[in-house]
OpenMM code with the backbone's topology and positions (N, CA, C; nanometers):
from openmm import Vec3, app, unit

residues = "MET SER ALA GLY ARG ILE ASP ALA LEU ARG GLU GLY LEU ILE ASP MET ILE ALA GLU HIS GLY ASP ASP LEU GLN PHE GLY GLY THR HIS GLN LYS SER ALA ARG VAL ALA LEU ALA LYS ALA LEU ALA VAL LEU ALA THR ALA GLU GLY GLY VAL THR ILE LEU GLY VAL HIS ALA CYS THR ALA GLU HIS GLU GLY CYS PRO GLY SER ILE ARG PRO ALA THR ASP MET ASP ALA ALA GLN ALA ARG".split()
positions = [
    Vec3(-1.1164, 0.1258, 1.3667),
    Vec3(-0.9961, 0.0168, 1.3936),
    Vec3(-0.9376, 0.0934, 1.4862),
    Vec3(-0.8747, 0.0598, 1.5389),
    Vec3(-0.7537, 0.0775, 1.6926),
    Vec3(-0.6949, 0.2035, 1.7090),
    Vec3(-0.6683, 0.2461, 1.8394),
    Vec3(-0.5492, 0.3921, 1.7471),
    Vec3(-0.4167, 0.3687, 1.7456),
    Vec3(-0.3501, 0.2243, 1.7992),
    Vec3(-0.2226, 0.1854, 1.7304),
    Vec3(-0.2487, 0.1067, 1.5914),
    Vec3(-0.3429, 0.0503, 1.6056),
    Vec3(-0.3500, 0.0774, 1.3838),
    Vec3(-0.3323, 0.1927, 1.3234),
    Vec3(-0.4241, 0.2695, 1.3732),
    Vec3(-0.4461, 0.4236, 1.3227),
    Vec3(-0.3067, 0.5084, 1.3212),
    Vec3(-0.2280, 0.4825, 1.4703),
    Vec3(-0.0952, 0.5911, 1.4712),
    Vec3(-0.0317, 0.4589, 1.3881),
    Vec3(0.0124, 0.3377, 1.3724),
    Vec3(0.1289, 0.3231, 1.2332),
    Vec3(0.0341, 0.2831, 1.0990),
    Vec3(-0.0537, 0.3222, 1.0662),
    Vec3(-0.1142, 0.3719, 0.9355),
    Vec3(-0.0907, 0.4891, 0.8587),
    Vec3(-0.0856, 0.6152, 1.0158),
    Vec3(-0.0806, 0.6383, 1.0010),
    Vec3(0.0531, 0.7715, 0.9607),
    Vec3(0.1670, 0.7111, 0.9836),
    Vec3(0.3489, 0.7294, 0.9826),
    Vec3(0.3386, 0.6697, 0.8390),
    Vec3(0.3107, 0.5483, 0.7747),
    Vec3(0.2764, 0.4793, 0.6589),
    Vec3(0.2738, 0.6182, 0.5592),
    Vec3(0.1678, 0.7088, 0.5648),
    Vec3(0.1275, 0.7818, 0.5051),
    Vec3(0.1750, 0.8362, 0.5011),
    Vec3(0.2146, 0.9482, 0.6363),
    Vec3(0.3061, 1.0581, 0.6299),
    Vec3(0.4415, 1.0288, 0.5636),
    Vec3(0.5172, 0.9096, 0.5424),
    Vec3(0.6251, 0.8748, 0.4658),
    Vec3(0.5729, 0.8761, 0.3322),
    Vec3(0.4819, 0.8188, 0.2852),
    Vec3(0.4494, 0.8412, 0.1346),
    Vec3(0.4182, 0.9061, 0.1155),
    Vec3(0.3614, 1.0064, 0.1861),
    Vec3(0.2967, 1.1470, 0.1098),
    Vec3(0.4517, 1.2013, 0.0881),
    Vec3(0.5068, 1.2820, 0.1782),
    Vec3(0.6542, 1.3868, 0.2299),
    Vec3(0.6937, 1.2826, 0.1197),
    Vec3(0.7635, 1.1545, 0.0796),
    Vec3(0.9014, 1.0923, -0.0015),
    Vec3(0.8264, 1.1449, -0.1325),
    Vec3(0.7477, 1.1331, -0.1617),
    Vec3(0.6763, 1.1491, -0.3572),
    Vec3(0.5291, 1.2237, -0.3675),
    Vec3(0.5529, 1.3138, -0.2647),
    Vec3(0.4424, 1.4573, -0.2960),
    Vec3(0.4815, 1.4863, -0.4175),
    Vec3(0.5692, 1.5016, -0.4850),
    Vec3(0.5964, 1.5916, -0.6184),
    Vec3(0.5297, 1.4780, -0.7349),
    Vec3(0.5357, 1.3357, -0.7301),
    Vec3(0.4745, 1.2552, -0.8109),
    Vec3(0.3150, 1.2758, -0.7627),
    Vec3(0.2504, 1.3361, -0.6457),
    Vec3(0.1447, 1.3601, -0.6494),
    Vec3(0.0993, 1.4233, -0.6699),
    Vec3(0.1939, 1.5538, -0.7572),
    Vec3(0.1792, 1.6574, -0.7555),
    Vec3(0.1683, 1.7106, -0.9214),
    Vec3(0.2465, 1.6277, -0.9635),
    Vec3(0.3067, 1.6490, -1.0995),
    Vec3(0.3484, 1.5207, -1.1647),
    Vec3(0.2790, 1.4365, -1.1141),
    Vec3(0.2950, 1.2870, -1.2252),
    Vec3(0.4112, 1.2478, -1.2539),
    Vec3(0.4370, 1.1075, -1.1900),
    Vec3(0.5390, 1.0069, -1.1284),
    Vec3(0.4982, 0.8800, -1.1583),
    Vec3(0.6521, 0.8218, -1.1357),
    Vec3(0.6413, 0.6822, -1.0839),
    Vec3(0.5351, 0.6833, -0.9686),
    Vec3(0.5411, 0.7049, -0.8800),
    Vec3(0.4366, 0.7070, -0.7827),
    Vec3(0.3423, 0.7924, -0.7253),
    Vec3(0.2887, 0.8343, -0.8433),
    Vec3(0.1716, 0.8931, -0.8791),
    Vec3(0.0549, 0.8389, -0.7728),
    Vec3(0.0423, 0.7060, -0.8288),
    Vec3(-0.0863, 0.6012, -0.8393),
    Vec3(-0.0871, 0.6118, -0.6636),
    Vec3(0.0546, 0.5434, -0.5679),
    Vec3(0.0436, 0.5290, -0.5089),
    Vec3(0.0286, 0.6429, -0.3558),
    Vec3(0.0977, 0.7586, -0.3863),
    Vec3(0.0936, 0.8640, -0.3221),
    Vec3(-0.0436, 0.9211, -0.3565),
    Vec3(-0.1748, 0.9466, -0.4331),
    Vec3(-0.2826, 0.9603, -0.4184),
    Vec3(-0.3734, 0.9155, -0.3312),
    Vec3(-0.3295, 0.7503, -0.3145),
    Vec3(-0.3859, 0.6508, -0.2714),
    Vec3(-0.3650, 0.7070, -0.1412),
    Vec3(-0.2457, 0.6750, -0.0539),
    Vec3(-0.1865, 0.7580, 0.0833),
    Vec3(-0.2930, 0.8547, 0.0895),
    Vec3(-0.2470, 0.9430, -0.0199),
    Vec3(-0.3237, 1.1126, 0.0824),
    Vec3(-0.4796, 1.0798, 0.0833),
    Vec3(-0.5524, 0.9579, 0.0039),
    Vec3(-0.7188, 0.9211, 0.0030),
    Vec3(-0.7020, 0.8848, 0.1601),
    Vec3(-0.5962, 0.8166, 0.1991),
    Vec3(-0.5920, 0.7242, 0.3153),
    Vec3(-0.6002, 0.7822, 0.4074),
    Vec3(-0.5060, 0.8867, 0.4019),
    Vec3(-0.4639, 1.0198, 0.4939),
    Vec3(-0.6240, 1.0674, 0.5321),
    Vec3(-0.7005, 1.1141, 0.4540),
    Vec3(-0.7951, 1.2016, 0.4547),
    Vec3(-0.8759, 1.1359, 0.5753),
    Vec3(-0.8994, 0.9923, 0.5238),
    Vec3(-0.9982, 0.9180, 0.5999),
    Vec3(-0.9436, 0.9139, 0.7390),
    Vec3(-0.8112, 0.8881, 0.7502),
    Vec3(-0.8066, 0.8385, 0.8398),
    Vec3(-0.8054, 0.9832, 0.9399),
    Vec3(-0.7964, 1.0900, 0.9198),
    Vec3(-0.8269, 1.2380, 0.9933),
    Vec3(-1.0014, 1.2722, 0.9898),
    Vec3(-1.0761, 1.1940, 0.9475),
    Vec3(-1.1562, 1.1382, 0.9539),
    Vec3(-1.2145, 1.1265, 1.0969),
    Vec3(-1.1362, 1.0361, 1.1441),
    Vec3(-1.1604, 0.9665, 1.2809),
    Vec3(-1.0917, 1.0574, 1.4071),
    Vec3(-1.0398, 1.2152, 1.3645),
    Vec3(-1.0271, 1.2917, 1.4964),
    Vec3(-1.1503, 1.3695, 1.5387),
    Vec3(-1.1423, 1.3745, 1.6100),
    Vec3(-1.2268, 1.5078, 1.6974),
    Vec3(-1.2940, 1.6390, 1.5706),
    Vec3(-1.3810, 1.6090, 1.5805),
    Vec3(-1.4134, 1.7016, 1.4312),
    Vec3(-1.4219, 1.6560, 1.3005),
    Vec3(-1.3304, 1.5787, 1.2986),
    Vec3(-1.3534, 1.5187, 1.1162),
    Vec3(-1.2232, 1.6670, 1.0534),
    Vec3(-1.2125, 1.6123, 0.9487),
    Vec3(-1.1772, 1.7009, 0.8344),
    Vec3(-1.2370, 1.7689, 0.7254),
    Vec3(-1.2367, 1.9037, 0.6936),
    Vec3(-1.2764, 1.9820, 0.5482),
    Vec3(-1.1961, 2.0311, 0.4659),
    Vec3(-1.2150, 1.9889, 0.3591),
    Vec3(-1.1524, 1.9596, 0.2425),
    Vec3(-1.1785, 1.9852, 0.1116),
    Vec3(-1.1430, 2.1152, 0.0220),
    Vec3(-1.1868, 2.1107, -0.0861),
    Vec3(-1.3013, 2.1382, -0.0903),
    Vec3(-1.4144, 2.1771, 0.0246),
    Vec3(-1.5372, 2.2073, 0.0469),
    Vec3(-1.6521, 2.0509, 0.0947),
    Vec3(-1.5361, 1.9607, 0.0968),
    Vec3(-1.5728, 1.8216, 0.1302),
    Vec3(-1.5377, 1.7988, 0.2813),
    Vec3(-1.6296, 1.8193, 0.3599),
    Vec3(-1.6705, 1.7233, 0.4796),
    Vec3(-1.6521, 1.6484, 0.6070),
    Vec3(-1.5417, 1.5570, 0.6060),
    Vec3(-1.5738, 1.3714, 0.6638),
    Vec3(-1.5685, 1.3642, 0.7613),
    Vec3(-1.6852, 1.3279, 0.8128),
    Vec3(-1.6380, 1.2855, 1.0335),
    Vec3(-1.7094, 1.1395, 1.0241),
    Vec3(-1.6316, 1.0678, 1.1895),
    Vec3(-1.6721, 0.9562, 1.1869),
    Vec3(-1.8419, 1.0448, 1.2985),
    Vec3(-1.8187, 1.0797, 1.3447),
    Vec3(-1.9262, 1.1160, 1.4791),
    Vec3(-1.9321, 1.2639, 1.4428),
    Vec3(-2.1170, 1.2429, 1.4524),
    Vec3(-2.1941, 1.3946, 1.4498),
    Vec3(-2.0874, 1.4940, 1.5812),
    Vec3(-2.0972, 1.6205, 1.5316),
    Vec3(-1.9805, 1.7456, 1.6800),
    Vec3(-2.0556, 1.8229, 1.6291),
    Vec3(-2.0012, 1.9068, 1.7223),
    Vec3(-2.0593, 2.1178, 1.7203),
    Vec3(-2.0201, 2.1656, 1.6174),
    Vec3(-2.1343, 2.2073, 1.5108),
    Vec3(-2.1147, 2.2726, 1.3899),
    Vec3(-2.0699, 2.1263, 1.2534),
    Vec3(-2.0895, 2.0090, 1.2954),
    Vec3(-2.1342, 1.9531, 1.2284),
    Vec3(-2.1813, 2.0210, 1.0880),
    Vec3(-2.1580, 2.0242, 0.9044),
    Vec3(-2.1965, 1.9868, 0.8256),
    Vec3(-2.3209, 1.9480, 0.7919),
    Vec3(-2.2865, 1.8121, 0.8731),
    Vec3(-2.3871, 1.7200, 0.8303),
    Vec3(-2.5245, 1.6605, 0.9439),
    Vec3(-2.4962, 1.7442, 1.0354),
    Vec3(-2.5887, 1.7464, 1.1336),
    Vec3(-2.7460, 1.7612, 1.1255),
    Vec3(-2.7814, 1.6549, 1.2012),
    Vec3(-2.9538, 1.6716, 1.1473),
    Vec3(-2.9996, 1.8037, 1.2814),
    Vec3(-3.0620, 1.9000, 1.3078),
    Vec3(-3.0525, 2.0198, 1.3484),
    Vec3(-3.1886, 2.0583, 1.3375),
    Vec3(-3.2660, 2.1221, 1.3563),
    Vec3(-3.3931, 2.2127, 1.3538),
    Vec3(-3.3894, 2.2902, 1.2726),
    Vec3(-3.4348, 2.3848, 1.1597),
    Vec3(-3.4484, 2.5288, 1.1668),
    Vec3(-3.4197, 2.6365, 1.2351),
    Vec3(-3.3329, 2.7430, 1.2786),
    Vec3(-3.4528, 2.8383, 1.3639),
    Vec3(-3.4507, 2.9471, 1.2708),
    Vec3(-3.4848, 3.0948, 1.3609),
    Vec3(-3.6054, 3.1287, 1.3342),
    Vec3(-3.5015, 3.2309, 1.1666),
    Vec3(-3.4059, 3.2242, 1.2267),
    Vec3(-3.2952, 3.2751, 1.1174),
    Vec3(-3.2444, 3.2002, 0.9895),
    Vec3(-3.2455, 3.0964, 0.9997),
    Vec3(-3.2651, 2.9911, 0.8930),
    Vec3(-3.4289, 3.0398, 0.8111),
    Vec3(-3.4805, 3.0392, 0.8534),
    Vec3(-3.6148, 2.9935, 0.7804),
    Vec3(-3.6276, 3.1682, 0.7376),
    Vec3(-3.5637, 3.2457, 0.8035),
    Vec3(-3.5850, 3.4164, 0.7024),
    Vec3(-3.5214, 3.4063, 0.6251),
    Vec3(-3.3681, 3.3554, 0.6438),
    Vec3(-3.2602, 3.3419, 0.5100),
    Vec3(-3.3523, 3.2502, 0.3769),
    Vec3(-3.3786, 3.1313, 0.3806),
    Vec3(-3.4737, 3.1192, 0.2830),
    Vec3(-3.5583, 3.1512, 0.2217),
    Vec3(-3.6307, 3.2452, 0.2666),
    Vec3(-3.7188, 3.3085, 0.1841),
    Vec3(-3.6815, 3.3601, 0.0831),
] * unit.nanometer
topology = app.Topology()
chain = topology.addChain("A")
for resn in residues:
    res = topology.addResidue(resn, chain)
    for name in ("N", "CA", "C"):
        topology.addAtom(name, app.Element.getBySymbol(name[0]), res)
């Protein structure tokens, strides 16, 4: 997705979440659209450098330093802790 498209999407999501945050939290007419906007906002944040972690879930579009999903060999410390 292009940076321009992400920027336009981000602006719309910010507006939806800001205008209907009460529906998002407490329910209401715009609850569904506010929840969809929040989920899309998390997807947009996953494209940022380092991704996003929320409620214990990490989402990113590229492996990076400290990425919980990276595949790396176990160190001696990791092996000792596993015992």
